[in-house]
N, C-alpha and C positions, 0 to 999 in steps of 0.2 A: 504494500500500500504506500504509494509515493505521492507527493503533492503534484497536482496537475499543472503543467506549464501551459500558459495561454499567451497567444500573441497580443500585443498592445491594442490592436484594433478588433479583437474578438470579445464580444460581450459575455459576461458570466452566465452560466446556466442558472435558471430559477426553477426549483422544484416546487410545485404547488402554485398558488396564485400570489403574485407579488403585492397586490393592492394597487388601486388606481391613482391614489393621491399620496403625497408625502406622509400624511398622518397614517395611512394604511400601511405603507412600506415600513415606517418606524414601528408600528404595532406588530407587524410580522416579525421584524428583527427582535423585538422584545420577547415575543413568544418563543422564538428559537433559543435566545439566550437563557431563558428560564427552563426550557425543556432540556437543554444540555445539562443543567444542574440536576434535574430530576433523574436523568439517565445515569449520571455519575453516582448518585446516591442509591438508586434502586436497581440499576441495570436496565437493559433494553427489553428483556423478555418478560412476558406475562403482565404487561401494563397496557390496559385498554386505552383507546382514544379518550373515552369519557373520564377514565382515571387520571390521564395526563392533564386533561383540562382542569379537573379539580385540584390537582397537585400544584399547578402553576397559577391558579386563581382566576381562570377565565371560564366562561360558559362553554358547554359542548358545542352550541351553535356557533359561537365565535371562532372556535378552533376549526369547525367544518367550513367556515367562510374562506379560510386560507388553504386547508388541506382536506382532500377527499377521503383519506384513509390513514390509519396508523402507520402503514408502511411508507406512504408518501411523506408523512411527517418525519419518520426516522431518517429517510434519505436526505431530507432538507436539513435536519439537525446535523447529520454527518458532514454534508457539504458546507454548512455554516461553520462547523468546528474547524474544517480545513482552511476556510478563508480567513478566519480570525488568527490562525497560527502561521499562515503562509508567509514565508520570508521573501524578500525581493528576489527576482529571478537572477541567477548567476550563470551566464553563458560559459564562464570559464571552468565551472565544476565538471568533473568527470561523471560518467554514468554511475559509477560505483559510489562516488561521494554523494550524489543526489539521493541515491537509494539508501545509503547508510544513515545520512542525516535525517531522512524522513522516518526511518524505523526508530531511531533514538527518540525523536520528538513524539512519535505515536505512543510508545510505551510510557512516556512521561505524562501523558494526559489520562487521568482516571476514566475508565469506561470506553475510551476511543477504540481500542483494539477489539473489545467485546462487541461494540456496536457494528464495526466493520464486518466482523465475522458473521454476525446475525444477518446483516443485509446481503452479504455474498451468498449465504445459504438460501435466503429468500429468492435471490436472483436465479439460482440454479433450480429452484423448485417449480417455477412456472415462467413462461414467456409473457410478453405484453403486460408486465408489471412495472411499477416505478423503479424498483431496485434493479430489475433486469435491464431496462433501458439505460439507467444511469451508469451501471458498472460496465456494460458492454461498450459504451462510448468512452468511459474513463480508461479502461484497460487498453483500448486502441490508442488513445492519446498518449498514455504513459509509455507504452511500447514504442510508439513512434519517436517520442522525445529521447528515450534512452538509446534507441537504435541510431538516431542522428548523432548523439554524443559519441557513441562507440565508433561510428564510421570516421569521425574527426580524429579520434584517438588512433585508429588504425593508420590513417594517412600520416599522422605524426610519428608513427613507429612505436607507440606506447602500448598497443594491443596487438596480439598476434593476428596475422593476416589470413590464416587458414580457417577462420570461423565467420559465419554470417552474423552481422550485427543484429539482425532481427531475431534470430534464434537465441542469441545471448541475452538480448533484452527480455524476451519471454522467460528465459531461465532465471535471470536475476530477480524478476518480479515473483516468480514461483518460490524461489529460495527465501526472499524477504517475507512474503506472506506466510509461508510455512513456518519459518523461525518465530514469527510473532505469535502464531497459534501455539507453538511449543512453549513460548514464554508465558502464555496465559496459564498453561498447565504446570509449568515448572519455571518460576521466575529466575532461577539460577542460570538459565540459558544465556550465553554471552552473545547477544545479537551483533554488536558492533564488531567484535573480534572475529566472529564467524563470517560475517559478510565481507570483511576486509581480506579474508583469505582468497577471495576471488581475484584480487590483484595479482597474486602469484600464479593462479591458474590461467589468467588472461595475458600474462606477460609474454612478449615475443620469444619464440623458440630460438636459442642461439644457433 
């Protein structure tokens, strides 16, 4: 799970309804801020949309004004958490640096890895759902960003030339996601050190 890189001219994705007026946009952001706190305290599983509304102090109808379902709200909360933690884009970072930094940030935010895992599982369970659409697009974007960085590193002679950047990008994402799930079960897993071992594996062959 890596932060999504966007071009400067590309508008951010809005999950759910953003609100037609500044007051509505601000209200939606307030709901997401408070929902993040609820999920940090209670986790993302087993909490109904009505229960979430009660916990954050709004009516069920008010929540439905912005989000059609619990899943849509969860996706919006995850995307909002990403945007509030997102650091400025650094074009000079390697693919491995981008991936490792994101993993370290993720495990430092209570509930974020759990929420991610819940949503990916929902995306796999059915097509045409908010989580399926969001993560299909997101994985494609992240793979593309990492592959582009790897290709630049290959041209500079810092990554072995006998591998396809697109394949390595997919492999790095799989490794990062899998390690973070392992960390959920066993916090002693060394995320940063393990991911950095890819630097040795990808180094040019003498």
